[in-house]
N, C-alpha and C positions, 0 to 999 in steps of 0.2 A: 504493500500500500504506500510505501515511500513516505513522502512528506505529509500525506493525509493522516497517517497514524501519529506522527510527531512532527512539529513544525520544522522548517528548514533551519539549518545552522547558519546564523547571521553574524556579520562582523561589521564594525564601524570603520570606515575608511576615510582617508583624507585625500582630496583631489587637488592637484596643482596644475592649473591650466593657463597657458599663455593667453593674453588678452585677445589676440587675433584669432586664436583657435577655440576660444571658449564657446562661442555660438555654435560652431559646427559640432563640437564634442557633445554639448548638451543636446543638440538635435539628434545625434546618433543614440544617446542614452534614452531619449524619449521614444525613439522607434523601438528600442530594445525593451523598455519597460521593466527593468529589474533593479532600479536604484531609487531609494527614498532619500531626498535631500533634507538636511536640517537647516533651519533658518539661523544663520550666524549673526543676524542683526535684529534680534527681537525687540530691542528698545528704540530702533530707528523708525521714524515716521515713514509711512509709505510714500509720501511726497518728497522725501529727502534722500531717496535711494538713487543709486547711480543711473539706472536705466528707466527712470520714471517717465522721461520724455518719450522713449520708444513705446512704453506701455500705453501712454496717452494716444500716441499716433495709431496704435492698433485698435484702441477703443473707438477712435474716430472712424477708422476704416470699417469696423464692425457696425457702427451706427449707420453708415452709408449702405452697407450690404443689407442690413435689416430693412432700411427704407426701400431698397430695390425689391427685396423679397415681398414686402407688403404690397407693393404695386403689382408685382407679378401675380400674387395670389388674388388680388382684387380683380384682375382681368381674366382669371381662370386659365392662365397659361401653364402648362406642365413644365416642371423644372427637370432637366435632364440629369439623371443620376447613373453614371456609367460604372460606379463602384470603384473608381480610381482613388488611390490614396497617395497623392503626390508628396514628395519630401518637402520639408520646410524650406522656403526660399532663402537665398542668401540675403544678408542685410541690405545690400545695394539694390536688390529687387523691390524693396519696400517703396522706393521713390516711384518706380513704374506703376506699382499697384495703386499708390495714392493718386497718381495722375489719372489713371484709368477710372477710379471710383469717383474722383472729383468731376471729371468730364461727364460721366454718366449721371451723377446727381444733378449737376448743373443743367444738363439737357432735359432731364425729367422734370426738374422744377420749372423750367421755362415752358415745357409742353403742358404741364399741369396748370400753370398760371394762365397760359393762353387758352387752354381748353375751358378752364373755369370762367374766364371772361367771356369767351364765345358762348358758352352755355347760358351764362347769366343774361347776355344780350338776346340770345335766342328765346329764353323764357320770357323776357320782357316783351319782345315782339309778338310771341305767341299769345300772351295774356292780352296785349293790346288788340290783337286780331279778334280774339273772342269778345272783348269789350265792344269793339265797333259793331260786331255782328249782333250781340245781344241788345245793345242800346238802340240799334236801328229797329230791332223787333219791338222794343218798348215804345219808340216814337211812332211806329207804324200802326199801333193799336188805335182803336176808335176813340181818340181824345184822351189826353193825359188826365184831365180832371174827372172824367167819368170813371176811369180806373182808380183814380185816387180815392173816390168816395168809398169804393168797395174795400180797397186796401186799408183805408183809414179805420173802418170797422174791425178789420182783422187785427190791426195793431192794438185796438182798444181792448181786445181780449187778453192782451199781455200786460195790461195796465197794472201798475203797482198798487195793491189795495191800500197801502199806507198813505198814498197821495189822494187827497179829496178831489172829486170830479170838478168842483167849482174852481179849484186853483189851476186847473189845466187849461191852457189856452191852445186850442187846436188850430192846425193850419187851415182846416175847413172853415172855422169861424172867421179867421182872418180873410180867407177868400170870399166869404159871404159879405163881409163888410166892404170889400173892394169889388163887388159885382159889377160887371160891365167893363172892367178894366182888363186889358189883355196882359197876360203874364208871359213875359219873354223867357223862353228856356234857352240856356246856353252856358258856356264856360268862359270865364274871363280870367285874365292874368292877375294873380294875387299881388305881384310886385307893383302893379299900377294902381293898386288900391280899389279896384272894382269889386263889386259884390258878386259872389258865386251863387248861382241859382241851383245848381246841382253839381255833384262830384261823382265820378265813376272810378271803380277800382276792382281789385281781386283780393280775396281772402281765403284762408283755409276753410274747407267745408265744415270741419268739426267745431270751428269757432263761431259759426253763424248764430246759433241760439243765444249765446252769451252776448254777441255783438248786437243783435236786435234788442235784447233786454236793456243793455247799457244805453243804446241810443234813445230808447223810449224814456228811461228814467232821467237821464241827464238833460235831454232836450224837452222833456215834459210833453212828449207827444207832438211836438211841432215840426216833425220831419216826416217825410214819406219815402219808404225804402222799397225798392224793387230788386229782386235777385233772380238769378238763373244759374243752374249748375253747368259746369263745363264737362262735357261728356267724356273726353279723353283725360287720362291721368298725366300730369306734368312732372318732369324730372327736376328735382332740386339740384342746382348746379354745385352746391357745396357737399352735401351728403351723398348725392347720387340716387336717393330714394324717390320712388314714384308717389306723388301726393295728389289728393283730390282738392280742387279749388272751385270757388263760386264767384261769378261776376255779380256786382251789386251797383246800384245807382241810387243816390240819396238826393232828394229834393228838399230845399229849405229856403228861408228868407232871412236876411239880416246878417250883419257882421259878427254878432255874438254867436249865433248858431253855427256860422261857418267855422269859427275858432273851436267851438266844442266838438264839432264833427271831425275836424282835422286831428284834434288830440285823441279822440276815441280811435280813429283809424290808426294812428301811430301806436297807440297802446296795444291794439290787437294785431299789429304788424301787417296791416292791410296795405297793399300797394296801390297808390292812386295814379291814374293816367289821364292825360288831356283828351277830351272828347269834343270835336267840333260841334257847333250848334246847328249847322245846316246839313242837309242830306248830301249835297254835292261835295261838301268838304269832307264829310265822313267817307264817302265813296272814294274820293281821291286819296285820302290817307290810307284807306284799306288796300288800295292797289299798291301804294308804295311799301306798305308793311309786307305784303305778300312777296314782292320782289326782293326785299332785303332778307326775308326768311329763306328764300331759295338760295341766295348767295351764301348765307350763313351755313346752310346745310352742306353746301359744297366744301366750304372751308373747314367745317367740323369733321367731315369725312376724311379730308386730307390730314388733319391734325391727329385723328384717331389712328389712321394708318401709320403715320410716323411714330406715334407712341407705341403701337403694337410692334413695329419693327425693332425699336429700341429694347423693349422688354423681352422679345423672343431672343435677341442676340445675348442679352444678359442672362436669360434663363438657361442657356446652354453651358455657362461657366460658373454660375453662382455657387453651386455646391463645392466646386474646386476652390473658388475664392474663399469661401468660408473656412475650408480646411486649412488653407495656407495662412490666412490671417490668424486663426486661433492657434495654430502651431507657433507662429512667430510670437504671439502674445504670451503663450505658455513658456517659451524659451526665455524671454526677457523677464518674465515674472520669476522664473527659477534663478536666473542670473542675479536678480536683486537680493537673493538669499546668500550670495557669496560675499567673501571679504576680499579686499585688495591688499596686496603687500605694500611695503613702504615705497617700493620703486614704481608702483602703479602699472606694472607690466605683467603681473601675474594675479590670477584669481584663485582664491583658496576656498574650498568647500568641504563639508563633512557629509557623509551619506551612509545609510545602512544598505547592505546588499547581501545576497546569499553567498556563502563561501563556495558553493558548487558552481556558481556562475561568474566567478572572478575572471576566468579566462575570456568569457564572452564579453565582459565589460571592458577588459583590456583591448580586445579586438575592436570594439566600438570606438574607444578612444583613439586607437590607431587610425581607423577610417576617418574620424573627425579631423585629425591632424593632416591627413592626406588631402581632404577636401579643402581645408583652409590654406594649404601650402605652407604650414608652419614647419620650421626646421627643428624646433625644440619639442621633444616628445612630452606628452602629458604624463604625470606621475600619479600613481594610485598606491597609497601607503596605508596599510592596516594599522589601526590604533587600538590601544588598550583603554578601557573605560569601565566605570562602575554602573553605568546606566543599563537598564534592562533593554535588550533588543526587541524589536517588534516581532509579532507572530506572522509567519508566512506559510500558507499551505498552497500547494499547487493544485488547482482545481480545473475541472472541465464543466461543460454545460449540464452534465448529469449530476455530478457531486456538489455543485455550487448551491443547489437548493437545500440540501441536507446540512451543508456547512452554515448556511444562513440561519437555519433553525437553531443550531448550536450557538452561533454568534449573537442571536437575539437575546440569549440568556447572559452571555458574557464571552468576550474573546479569550481564547485559551492563553494561559500564561506561557511564557517562552519555554518551548521544548517539553511541555507537559503533554500527557496522552490526550489525544483529540477524540471526543465521543462520536464525531461524524461517521467514521467507518461502520460503527455498530448501529448507529441510528438509521443507516440506509436499509437495514433489515428489520430492526426492532420497531421502528416507528410505524411503518405500514402494517406490520404484523399486529401490534397492539391496537391500532386503529381497526383492523379487520375483525379482531375479537369482539369489539364493541359494535361494529357495523354489520356483522356476519349475515349477509343475505346475498346469495349468488346472483339473483336477478338484478338487484341494485348494483352489485359489483360489475356486472356486464355493462350496464349503462355507463358507469364511471370509466371502465376500461376503454370502451369505444370512444367516448369523448376525449380521453387522453391520447388515444392512438391517432385520432384526427388532428389534434394539436401537434403531435410529434411528426406525423407524416407531412403536414402542411406548414411546418414551422418557418420555412424560408419565406413563404408567401404571407404568413400571418404576422411575422416579426415587425414589419413597418407599422401595423395597426396598434402595436402594444403601447406606444407612447401617446397615442390619441385617446385611448380609453383606459382609465386607471383600473377599473374592475376587471376588464378583460386581461389587462397586463398581469394582474395577480394570478389568474388562472393559467395564463400562458407561461409565466415564469415557473409555476409549480407543476408543469405538465408531467414531468417524470415522476414526481412523488405521487401525483394522482394516478398515474399508470400503475405504480406498484401497489397503491392502496386498493385500486380496483381488482388487480390480480389476486392479492391476498384475501380480499373480501369474497371473491369467488371460491377460494379454497376453504375459508372458514364457513361460508354458506353451505358448501357441500358437507362439511363436517357436521354442522347443525342440521343438515338436510332441510334447509329453509330457502325456498326460491319464491319470492313474492308471497310469502307467508304460507306457501304450499310445499309439500314434500314429494320427492320422486322415489318410486319403488324400482330402483335400477337393478339391484341384485336379488330381489325377492325377499320379502319379510321373513325373519326368523321366528316370528310368533305364530303358533298354530293353535287356534282356539279349540276348546272342548265343545263339541256339538251339543252336548246335553246342557251346557250352561249358557253358551253364547248362541242364542237363536232368537228369532223375531218374536216368538211367543212368550219367552221368559225374561226378556230384558228390554229396556228402553234404549233404542239405538242412539239417541241424542244425549244420553246421560248415563254413562257407565265407565267403570274403571277396568283397566286391562290387568289381568293376572299374569305377572311375569313368569310364573311357573310353566305356563303353556308355551314353551319354546322348544325348538329342536336343539341338537347338541352343538350348534355353531352360533356365534354372534353375527350380527350384520357386518359384512366385510369392510365397509367404509362409512364412518360417520354414524349418525343416529338412525335407528330403525324407523322407517316411515310410518309404522303402525301407531307410534306415539302421537301422531298428528290427529288421530281419531279419538284419543282418550281424554276424559275429563281431568285426569290427574297428570296431564302433559306438563303443566307449569311446575308441578312438584318435582318431576323427574329432571326437567331441563334446568330448573333452579339449582338442584343439588349438583348436577354435572358442571354447570358454568361457574358456580361459586368455588368449587374445588379447583377447577382449571385456573381461575383468577388468582387464587392463593399460590398455586404452584408456579405459574409464570411470574408472578410478582416477586416471590422470594428468590427464584432463580435469577431474575433480572437484577435484583439488588446484590446478590452474591457475586454476579459477574462484574458489576460496577465496583464492588469492594476488591475483587481480584485485580482490577486495573490499577487500583491505588498502589498495589505492590510493585507494579512496573514503574510507577513514578518514584516511589521511595528508593528503589534500587538504582534507577537512572540518576537521581540527584544525590546519590551516596548518603542516604539518611538511615543508618542502621537502627537508630533509636525508634524511628517511626515504624520500622518493620516489627521490632520485638515488642514494643510497648503501645502500638496502636493497631496495626493490621492484624496481628495474631489474636489479641484479646477480642477485637471486633468480630473477627471471623468465628471464634469459639462462641461468643455471645449469640450471634445470629444463628449458628447451626444448632446450638443446644436447645433453642426454643423453637424457632420456625423451621429449621431444617428437620428437626424431629417431628414437627407437625406434618410436613410433607411426607415423611416416611410412613406415618400413620395413615395418611390418605391412600397411599399405594397399598398398604397392608389391608385396609378395608376393602379396596377394590378386588384384591387378589384372594382374600380369605373368605369373604362372605359372598355367596352366590344369590341368585334370585329367590331361592326358597327361604333363606334365613337372613334376608336384608334387614328385617325389622328387629333382629336380635343383636345387630352390630352396635357397639358402644358409640355414644355421641361424641363427636370430635371436639366441639366447643366446650361442652361440660367437662370432658376429660382434660382439656387444656387449663380450664379454670381450677379444677381440683388439683392439678399438678402444682400450681403455684400456692394453693391454700393448704397443701399437704393433707388433703382429705381423701382417704382410701378406705374402702370397705374390707372388713376382715371377717370371714374369708372372702376372697375376691370372687365376684359373680361374673358369669360370661357376658352379661350386658354392660358391664363397666370395666372389665379386665381384658386386655389385649393378649397378654402372654405372661408366662411365669416369670417372676422376678421384676415385674413392671414397677412396683413401688420403689424398690431400691434404686433401680436405674433412673427413674424420673427424679427422685430426690437428688441423686448425684448430678444430673443435668442442671437442676435449679441452683444447687450450690455452686457449681462451676460458673454458671451465668452470673451469679451474684459476685463471685470472686473476680470476675473480669472487670467489674466496675472500678474497684480501687487499683487494679492493674493498669487500667487506662488513665485513671485520674492522678495517681501519685508517683508512679515509678519514673515516667519520663521527666517531669519537672525536677525530681531529685537527681537524676543522672545529669541533666543539663547544669544544675547548680554545682554538682561535683566536678564536672569538666571545667566550669568557669573558675572554681577555686584552685584547680590544679594548673590553670593557664593553658590548657590544651588547644583552645581555638587558635593560638598564635604560634604553635610549635609544629615544625615540619621536619620530617626525617626521611632519609632515603632508604626505602625498603625494596630490595630486589630490582634496583634500577628505576623505581617509581617514587614519586613524591606523594606522601599520604598526609591527610589532615582529618581531624575529627570534629571540625566546627559544625555542629548541627544547626546553628542559626544562620549559616551562610546560604542565602537563597539564590543570589545572582553572581555568577562568575563569568568573565568575558575573556576574549583573546588578549594575551599579554604582549605578544610580538608576532610579527608576520614574516620577518626576514631571517629568522633563525632556523634551526634544524627542524625539518618536517618528519613525520613518521617514516621510519625506515632509514634515516640518516645514521651513519656509523658513529658520529660524535655527538649525538643528541638523543634525548628521550622525550616522551610526552606524558602528561598526566591528565586524567579526567577529573575535573573539579566541577561538581554540579553537572552542567550540560555542556561545558566548553573544554577546550584543550589548551593548556599552557605549555608552550614549547620552550624548553630550557636547553641552552648550549652549555655543555660541560666544561668548556675551556675556561680557565681561571679569569681571564680578562673580561669575559662577558657574563659569567655566572653571577657575580656580585651585583651587576646592574639589574639582572632579572629578578634576583631575590629582593632588591630594594623596591622594584616595581610591584612585585607580588605582595610585599608587606603593605604597600599603600592600598592595594586592592582588597586586602583582607580586613580593613577597618570596618567594624560593625558598630551598631549603637550599643550603649552600655547595657549590661545584663541586669534585668530587674526580675527577681524571683517572684515577687507578688504578681506582676503582670503575666508572667508565664503560667503561674498557678491558676489565675483567674481564667485565662484563655483556655487552658486545658480542661478546667471544670466545665466551662461552657460547651466545649466540643464533646465532652463525655456525656453530659446530660442531654445534649441535642441528639447524639447518636442513640443512646438507650431509649429515649422516648420516641425518636424517629423510627426505630425498628418496628415498634408497635403501630404507630400512626401510619407509617408508610405501607406496612402490610395491609392494614385496613383500607388504605387509599386505593390499593389495587382492586378492591372489590367493586370499584366503578366499572371494571371490565364486565363484570356480571350484570350490574344494574343497567348499564346502557344497552347491553345486548338484549336483556329482557324487555326494556322499554321499546327498543326498535322492533323486536319481533311482535310484541303485543299491538303496537301502533299499526304495523303493517297488516296484521290479522284483522284488527277492527275496521280498517279502511276497506279491506276486501269484503268483509262480512256486510258492512253497511251499504256498500255501493254495488259491487259486482254480484254478490249473492242475491241482492234484491232484484237486480236487472235480469239475472238468469232464471229467477223463479217467477217472472212475469208470465201470466197465463194466456193473455190475449195474443195470439200468434202474430197477427198482422201488425200489431204495435210493438211486439217484443224486439224486432230487428232494430227499429228506430230507437227504442228505449235502451237496448244494449249498446248501440253505437254511442249514444249520448253519455251513458254511464261510463263506458270504457274511456271516452275522452276525458271525463271528469276524473276518473280513477288514475289515468296516466299522468295528468297534470299534477294531481295531488301527490302522487308517488315521486315525481321528479322534484317538485318544489319542497315538499315537506320531508319525505323520507330520504331523498338523495342529498339535496342541498342543505336543508336545515339540520337534519340528523347527522349528515356528514360533517358539517361545520362543528357540531357539538362533539362528535367523536374525535375530530381533529384537535380541538382545544384540550380535551381530556388527555389525549395521547401526548400532547405537548407538555402538559403539566407533569405527567408521569415521568417524562424524560428529564425535564428541568429539575424537579424537586426530588423525586424518589430515586432516580438512577444517577444523575450527574452529581448529586450531593455526596455520593460515596467516594468520589475520587477527583472531582473536577473543581478547580478554583475559579477559573475564568476571570483572572485579574490582569490579563495582558492587554495590549493594544495592537490594532491591525497594522500590517505592513501595507502602506499606501505608496506604491512606486510612482515615479514620474513617468507616465505612459501616455502617449498620444492616443492609443486605441481607447483607453478608458475615458480620456477627456472627450474624444469625439463621440463615444457612445452616450455620454451624458447629454450631448447636444443633438442626438439622433442622427449623427453623420457617419457612424461606423458602418462597416460592410455587413 
């Protein structure tokens, strides 16, 4: 399993790069994606770093590209994605890119400004055209005043009830007082101080009701409004949306009313247009407007064609431009984390990298030097440090989802055992125990297979839909959960709440007892004695599906299976802690933690599992009721309550009392073993000064410092394993390479002494910590074992919910007696049953089982060996960066 079992061996390196070669070397390291740089300028403001101007230039180029992308998407032009991943451009190419983007942005801004101005002009002419047409229709009606009387009564219906009728001076009354005088209708120039008799304009259709109400209340009914809807929807030149508008004409008298009407129109954002007072003038203006509209259509078409050509040309390269700009920006952002030497000619950086990939990193640096033409090679020097290295596991698209489950709890500490390899099997298996239905498992398996087979086509949709992205990323775990659910469903013999009689039932009923005349077929218990000499070959016998005591049998089976798998799962996790203790060279943890924990667990719950198997093997169908009760026996074991003489219903075997008392005593003795011995040994070592004593034993350097958790590479340029004049020592998880020559040996011992400095020993703190761990483990063994009973509880709930759904829906449909309606009824009920099965039993129940399986791994399993106190290795990688932007292949 390689680094998936235990994280990669990491080292801290120092990079010395020539200024002219730094850009190319960092570019090559970004393509490699195996180096995590440290920020050597954490206290320096981002605006005070060396390459801040280059980063700003990249931000500006990115802004221009986003602007172009927005325009391309607005026009619905497909952006060409050839899958190319070009190398980062040279710094001198930034000038060409900036010039290209500046030119494109300038042209697009000019085109957009011209297009907006033309569209605005076109909209005004179109609205004026409709005004001329509609007002001509108003004036062609049989007398303005005849229509005014009718419209006046219409507006009175909108009269504000708060305003008394006596206070309202109507236009009709004014006209009555001036009877016989001709009212000249027309439009005059406001600048010359002439009085407007009417105004015409256009307003949004949804504002008309409020517009009419406001005119009536402010002008107190002394205006006459005519309106007509524009049939075609007009385009807003700013937003590009299609809107509905209405032409209106308002008749009034007096300078005061003119001012009020103007303000109301401005408030409602109505557009007013000049309207000639004579028919011939209106006709002449209309002809001119139509001519200008035709000319504008021609110019607009040419403008749109030019805009389209610009965007199509940009769409062909915009993906590549984004990749180039973001690579340049990432490189300069990384260079800002470097330090300059005193000569300003060399950049110095520190980085974490895997030891196994040092040669590949060296080759990348060499390629960077060759690209830049630098004659001075880059230097990669391994450093010694007290800092804990990052955790790095090599993953693929299959294992990454299981590693994410583990990392959600906590990133593995450096070089500790990784739970992910075991989670690949145990997680879907525990899920399947709770979900166990072969039919629902087939649905899940087919869905996951579709995602796996079509993953290349579906991958681009992942970023657009967050919910779909979660399912797509977890396609492989869904695939395994579906496959395991089919297996456990066959074990339970449960397929959509029904059983399959594949191998023939092993139950043979007695004809004298099981017949239609002597029993109720819907309410009977099966006598397990009526069986042949063989069990059902695979899984549960299908005859239990017909029995009223089905739940009793399946409960007993699933409960015992839950305890067995739970205890085995915890014991396996405990065994993994031994690998950690041995790898980190912690013998005290082995002798005073692992061994007593294992004995404590096995003496109680391991013994319980043995009793379960004894009960299955010793007691057959005939004497099942005579078997001792497991729960009562376990309680009596701790209370030391035993019957004398021992009865068959409470006694498993001869000598049971003495053996069980011995197990309880051993389990109790394990508690002080875990609690007291390790703190005492650590205190003894501290008083003897052993943590700082190193002796040469058989060519190896040994140390007994139990508190030393993190040890790192001391030197990289000295003897390696296999050298004749050197040796290596395993301290914790790293290798300290020591040259035995006198001149260099003292230097390494001095460095080693610096690395071995630990915090002062505090016995009270060690004692309290050990007490907490001991109490947590002892109580956790009981609570965690009980927690695994959720495997039984959720399996029972899923089976019963599936059976209830079938009984209430499909059984009702199949028992429908009217034949010609039964087909339609069955079709409708099946559709309802299928939808409920997918939504409730597959999705909701599946999510519930998933969360419970997650808890069993995080709390019950991983707590036995997994600390999860590390931090993730995040290398400088172009692929990772582009994937975040959705530009990866």
